[in-house]
C-alpha positions in Angstrom: 118.8 111.6 61.3 117.8 111.9 64.9 114.3 110.5 65.8 112.2 110.7 68.9 111.9 106.9 69.2 115.5 106.7 70.4 115.1 109.5 73.0 114.8 109.3 76.7 114.2 111.4 79.8 116.0 110.5 83.1 116.0 112.0 86.5 117.5 111.7 90.0 117.0 113.7 93.2 119.7 116.2 94.2 120.8 116.7 97.8 122.0 120.2 97.1 120.2 122.5 94.6 122.2 122.7 91.4 124.7 120.0 92.2 124.2 117.6 89.3 123.9 113.8 89.9 123.9 110.9 87.5 120.3 110.0 86.6 119.1 106.4 87.4 115.3 106.7 86.9 113.6 107.1 83.5 110.2 108.3 82.6 108.1 106.6 79.8 107.5 110.0 78.3 105.5 111.0 75.2 107.0 114.4 74.5 109.1 117.1 76.1 109.7 120.8 75.4 112.5 121.8 77.7 114.4 124.7 76.0 116.7 127.6 76.9 115.2 131.1 77.2 118.1 133.6 76.9 117.3 137.2 77.3 118.4 139.6 74.6 119.7 142.9 76.1 119.5 145.6 73.4 121.9 148.5 73.6 120.2 151.9 73.3 123.4 153.9 72.5 123.2 156.4 69.7 126.2 155.9 67.5 125.6 158.1 64.5 124.5 155.1 62.4 121.2 154.0 61.0 121.8 150.4 62.1 120.7 149.4 65.5 123.3 149.1 68.3 124.7 145.7 69.3 122.8 143.4 71.7 124.1 141.2 74.5 123.0 138.1 76.3 121.1 138.6 79.6 119.4 136.2 81.9 119.6 132.5 81.0 116.5 130.4 81.9 115.7 126.8 81.2 112.4 125.1 81.4 109.5 123.4 79.7 107.1 120.4 79.9 107.5 116.7 80.1 104.4 114.7 79.2 104.4 111.1 80.3 102.2 108.1 81.2 101.8 107.6 84.9 103.4 104.3 86.1 103.3 103.3 89.8 106.9 103.8 90.8 108.6 106.8 89.1 105.6 109.1 89.4 106.7 109.3 93.1 109.8 111.4 92.2 107.6 113.9 90.2 105.2 114.1 93.2 108.2 114.6 95.5 109.4 117.6 93.6 106.0 119.1 93.0 104.6 118.6 96.6 107.6 118.0 98.8 109.1 114.9 100.3 106.5 112.4 101.5 106.1 111.1 105.0 108.3 108.0 105.8 107.0 105.1 103.9 104.9 102.6 105.9 103.9 99.0 105.2 100.5 98.9 103.6 98.1 97.9 106.3 95.2 96.5 104.4 95.2 93.5 102.1 92.5 92.8 99.6 92.2 89.0 99.0 89.9 87.2 96.7 87.2 85.1 98.4 85.1 84.1 95.3 85.8 85.0 91.7 82.2 84.5 90.4 83.5 82.8 87.3 81.1 79.8 87.5 77.5 79.5 88.5 76.4 79.4 92.1 73.8 76.9 93.4 70.4 78.5 93.0 67.7 77.9 95.6 64.0 77.5 94.9 62.8 79.8 92.1 66.2 81.1 91.1 67.9 80.3 87.8 71.7 80.6 88.4 74.2 80.9 85.6 77.0 83.0 84.4 77.1 86.1 82.1 80.2 86.2 80.0 79.1 89.5 78.4 78.3 91.5 81.5 81.0 91.4 84.2 83.5 93.6 86.1 86.5 91.3 86.5 87.8 88.1 84.9 85.6 86.7 82.0 82.1 86.4 83.6 79.8 87.2 86.5 77.3 85.2 88.4 73.8 85.8 87.0 70.7 85.1 89.1 67.3 85.2 87.5 64.8 85.6 90.3 61.2 84.5 89.7 58.0 85.5 91.6 58.2 82.3 93.6 61.0 83.6 95.7 59.9 85.1 99.1 61.5 87.5 101.5 64.5 86.2 103.4 65.1 83.3 101.0 68.6 82.4 100.1 68.9 83.2 96.3 72.1 81.3 95.7 75.2 80.1 97.5 78.7 79.0 96.7 81.2 76.8 98.5 84.7 78.3 99.2 87.8 76.8 100.6 87.8 77.0 104.4 89.0 80.5 105.2 90.0 82.2 108.4 88.3 85.6 108.4 88.9 86.7 112.0 91.2 89.5 110.9 89.0 90.7 108.1 87.3 94.1 108.4 85.1 94.3 105.3 83.8 92.5 102.3 84.1 94.1 98.8 82.1 93.0 95.8 80.5 94.2 92.6 76.7 93.8 92.2 74.0 94.9 89.8 70.2 94.5 90.0 67.7 95.0 87.3 65.4 96.7 89.8 66.3 99.5 92.3 67.1 98.2 95.8 67.2 100.1 99.1 70.0 99.5 101.6 69.3 96.1 103.2 66.9 94.7 100.6 69.7 92.3 99.6 72.1 90.7 102.0 75.5 89.0 101.5 76.3 86.2 103.9 79.6 84.5 104.8 79.1 81.3 106.8 80.9 78.5 108.5 78.0 76.3 107.4 77.5 74.7 103.9 75.2 76.4 101.4 75.1 79.6 103.3 73.1 78.2 106.2 72.8 80.1 109.5 73.2 77.1 111.9 74.9 75.6 113.8 78.2 77.4 113.2 79.0 81.2 113.0 77.9 83.4 110.1 77.8 87.1 109.2 75.0 88.9 107.3 76.0 92.2 105.6 73.4 94.6 104.1 74.0 95.5 100.5 73.9 99.3 100.1 71.5 101.2 97.9 71.5 100.1 94.3 70.2 101.9 91.2 68.5 99.8 88.6 70.8 98.4 86.0 74.0 100.0 87.4 77.1 98.0 88.5 78.0 99.2 92.1 81.2 98.3 94.0 80.2 97.8 97.6 82.4 97.8 100.7 80.6 96.4 103.7 81.9 96.2 107.2 82.0 92.8 109.1 80.7 93.2 112.7 81.7 89.8 114.2 84.8 88.9 112.3 86.4 87.4 115.4 83.9 84.5 115.2 84.7 83.6 111.6 87.5 81.1 111.9 86.5 78.7 109.1 84.2 80.2 106.5 83.2 77.6 103.9 80.4 79.3 101.9 79.0 82.6 100.7 75.4 83.4 99.8 73.1 86.2 98.7 69.7 86.6 100.4 66.7 88.6 99.3 65.6 90.2 102.6 62.8 92.2 101.0 60.7 90.6 98.3 61.7 92.5 95.0 59.5 90.3 92.7 60.9 89.1 89.4 64.4 90.6 88.8 67.9 89.7 87.7 71.0 90.1 90.0 74.6 89.9 88.9 77.5 89.4 91.3 81.2 89.6 90.7 84.6 89.6 92.4 84.0 89.0 96.1 87.0 90.1 98.1 88.1 90.1 101.7 89.6 93.3 103.3 92.2 92.0 105.8 94.1 94.1 108.4 97.7 93.1 108.2 101.1 94.6 107.3 102.5 93.9 103.8 105.9 92.3 103.5 107.1 94.6 100.6 104.2 96.9 99.6 104.6 100.5 100.9 102.3 103.5 101.2 103.9 106.9 100.3 101.8 109.8 101.4 102.4 113.2 99.7 100.9 116.4 101.2 102.1 119.9 100.0 104.9 121.0 102.3 104.8 124.4 104.0 108.6 124.8 104.3 111.2 125.3 101.6 113.7 122.7 100.5 116.6 125.1 101.2 117.2 128.9 101.4 117.9 128.9 97.6 115.2 126.5 96.4 111.6 126.2 97.4 111.0 122.6 96.1 113.1 119.3 96.2 115.4 119.6 93.1 116.3 117.0 90.5 118.9 116.5 87.8 117.1 115.8 84.5 118.7 114.2 81.5 117.2 114.5 78.0 118.7 112.5 75.2 117.6 113.6 71.8 119.4 111.0 69.6 122.5 113.0 69.0 125.0 111.2 66.8 127.8 111.6 69.4 125.6 110.0 72.1 125.6 113.2 74.1 122.6 114.3 76.2 121.3 117.6 77.7 121.6 117.8 81.4 119.4 120.1 83.3 120.5 120.5 86.9 118.7 122.2 89.7 115.3 121.2 88.2 112.0 121.4 90.0 108.4 120.5 89.1 106.7 123.9 89.3 103.4 122.8 87.7 101.8 119.4 87.5 98.7 118.2 85.6 97.1 114.8 86.0 94.5 113.9 83.5 92.5 110.9 82.2 89.1 110.1 80.7 87.1 108.0 78.3 88.9 109.7 75.4 92.5 109.6 76.7 92.4 106.3 78.5 95.9 106.2 80.0 96.5 108.5 83.0 98.9 111.2 81.8 101.0 113.7 83.7 102.4 117.0 82.4 105.3 118.2 84.6 106.3 121.8 84.1 110.0 121.9 84.8 112.2 124.9 85.8 115.9 124.3 85.8 118.9 126.2 87.0 121.6 125.4 84.3 122.2 123.3 81.2 125.2 121.1 80.3 126.2 118.5 77.7 127.1 115.1 79.0 127.4 111.5 77.9 124.0 109.8 77.9 123.1 107.1 80.4 121.8 103.6 79.5 118.1 103.5 79.8 116.3 101.1 82.3 112.6 101.8 82.1 110.0 100.9 84.7 108.3 97.5 83.9 105.0 98.1 85.6 101.9 99.0 83.6 100.5 102.6 83.7 97.3 103.4 85.4 94.3 103.5 83.0 90.8 104.9 83.0 88.8 101.8 84.0 90.9 101.4 87.1 89.6 104.6 88.5 86.8 105.0 91.1 85.5 108.5 91.8 83.7 109.6 95.0 82.1 112.9 95.7 81.2 113.4 99.4 81.9 109.6 99.9 79.3 108.6 97.2 80.3 106.9 94.0 80.0 109.2 91.1 79.7 107.2 87.9 78.9 109.9 85.4 82.4 111.5 84.9 83.9 111.3 81.4 87.2 113.0 82.1 89.1 114.6 85.0 92.0 117.0 85.2 93.9 118.1 88.3 96.3 121.1 88.1 98.9 122.2 90.6 100.7 125.6 90.3 103.5 126.3 92.7 104.1 129.8 91.4 107.8 129.6 91.6 109.9 132.7 90.5 113.5 132.6 89.4 115.7 135.2 91.2 118.7 136.7 89.5 121.4 138.6 91.4 124.6 140.6 90.9 126.7 137.4 91.5 128.8 137.3 88.3 126.4 134.8 86.8 123.7 134.9 84.1 121.9 132.0 85.8 119.2 132.2 88.5 120.6 132.5 92.0 117.5 131.1 93.7 114.0 129.7 93.1 111.4 130.9 95.5 107.6 130.9 96.0 106.2 134.2 94.7 102.4 133.6 95.2 100.0 131.1 96.8 100.1 127.5 95.7 96.9 126.7 93.7 95.1 123.4 93.1 92.2 123.5 90.6 90.4 120.8 88.7 87.9 120.2 85.9 85.7 117.3 84.8 83.0 116.6 82.3 79.9 114.9 83.7 76.4 114.0 82.5 73.7 116.3 83.8 71.6 113.8 85.6 70.0 116.0 88.3 70.6 119.3 90.1 72.3 117.9 93.2 75.8 119.0 92.4 74.6 122.2 90.7 72.8 123.2 93.9 76.1 122.7 95.8 77.8 125.0 93.3 75.1 127.7 93.9 75.6 127.4 97.7 79.4 127.3 97.6 79.4 124.0 99.4 82.7 122.4 100.3 82.8 118.6 100.0 85.3 115.8 99.7 86.5 114.4 96.4 88.4 111.2 96.0 89.9 109.3 93.0 91.5 105.9 93.5 93.4 104.1 90.7 93.8 100.4 91.6 96.3 98.7 89.3 97.9 95.3 89.1 98.9 93.1 92.0 102.3 94.0 93.4 102.2 91.5 96.3 99.6 88.8 97.3 96.6 90.8 98.5 98.1 94.2 97.7 97.9 96.4 94.6 99.6 99.3 93.0 97.5 102.3 93.8 97.3 106.1 93.3 94.8 107.8 95.5 93.9 111.5 95.3 92.0 113.0 98.2 90.6 116.6 98.1 88.9 117.2 101.5 87.4 120.6 100.8 86.7 121.0 97.1 84.2 123.5 95.7 82.8 124.3 92.3 83.6 127.6 90.7 81.7 127.0 87.5 78.9 124.7 86.6 77.6 125.7 83.2 74.5 123.8 82.2 73.7 124.8 78.7 71.8 123.3 75.8 74.1 123.2 72.8 72.0 121.1 70.4 69.7 118.0 70.3 72.1 115.7 72.0 72.5 114.8 75.7 73.3 117.4 78.3 76.8 117.3 79.8 78.6 119.8 81.9 82.3 120.9 82.0 82.7 121.6 85.7 85.5 123.7 87.1 86.5 123.9 90.7 89.3 124.4 93.2 90.7 122.7 96.3 90.6 124.8 99.4 93.0 124.3 102.2 91.3 122.2 104.9 92.5 123.3 108.4 91.0 120.1 110.0 93.0 117.9 107.6 96.1 120.1 107.3 96.2 120.0 103.5 94.4 121.0 100.3 95.3 117.8 98.4 96.8 114.5 99.6 98.2 111.9 97.2 98.9 108.4 98.4 101.1 106.2 96.2 101.2 102.4 96.9 104.1 100.4 95.3 107.2 98.4 96.1 109.6 101.4 96.4 111.1 101.7 99.9 111.4 105.5 99.8 111.5 108.7 97.7 
């Protein structure tokens, strides 16, 4: 008896629409619904009988959805068909390299109790925990840590996670990298970087520019300084990283923006041959040639924690073929806690879920060409990007922007596992001109207030796109 556990879905790009090729990529799919839709043409002839006249087959259409978990490599082929071919891949130009892992206690100064917190951290198994007493004064070094001598002259930024038990304005706390021991400021070079605004009790990932990196040739310590006296408080630090300008050896950035030209005169989008094996006893599979991704949904959240895609496939024809041997991608999928969300460049920590929808609005065109199959696929309406997300109702800031029809930037970045020293698998979605179309704030009971926000991505003439998706992986091209 056929079972789903033995099934597979494969694909490969076509150079000519409808000319089938042998698949060599396979999606880790969860379900599919690609089926034939054959028109029934009913005769209306009166024949002197009570029985209805015969019917005949008409147009033959093929399509349906493939739902799959998003892994860093093969999602690029789905994006290529949905959005168009990406720009030529380029070597990733920024490496993120660990400077201090914050897995052990730093050396506390004066009235600071330094330890680790194995129950409250962002990476690894612990964070540095600094309990600051009232004896600590402004501009005191709270704690420092020795690091291996590091040349930072090519670095552009420092990234780190930080949390404070009290709210801090930008510059109240300072992170220092120094060529001197224990975070000292003399006699060698050092760099002080202001920690941005911190809300009380909230982990914040900070990216802070380095102004005098050229002088930092042999950094041997890092430190945190309390520039403004905050009184008694607790500060947590985790995962200090260097942002280095360089070209990766193997890691590539693939940038997808929706194309404005058709793939060919007969097909609006880059076509693929799809193979669906449904565990037939004769080891035969269904082949769908001339397939395109007409719709695409990306969704994730605190409920469905693995990023999933639903690709709406339209195909030209169907055939039966011998199945191919499966070779699945070995990378891990992107998951919810790898995502960072920004609205108008500010971190937005209150989202519970997010869904992005693309609709290409493709129409099949049939002709008098002695064939029951579509002669062409063409765009029949505007391409549409819309989105929705659920968020806590914490204040009226975003609601006011809805009322004003304000356009603002929206960004989601998934950072996955390391694919090369200093470089990571990434999926970045940039919407430069998003606006809300619904922001329903309603009381539905005694519980907390949350909002199911709906919006759309407008075309940004200054950026030249409505949505840009950047995929970082080890693939050389798509």
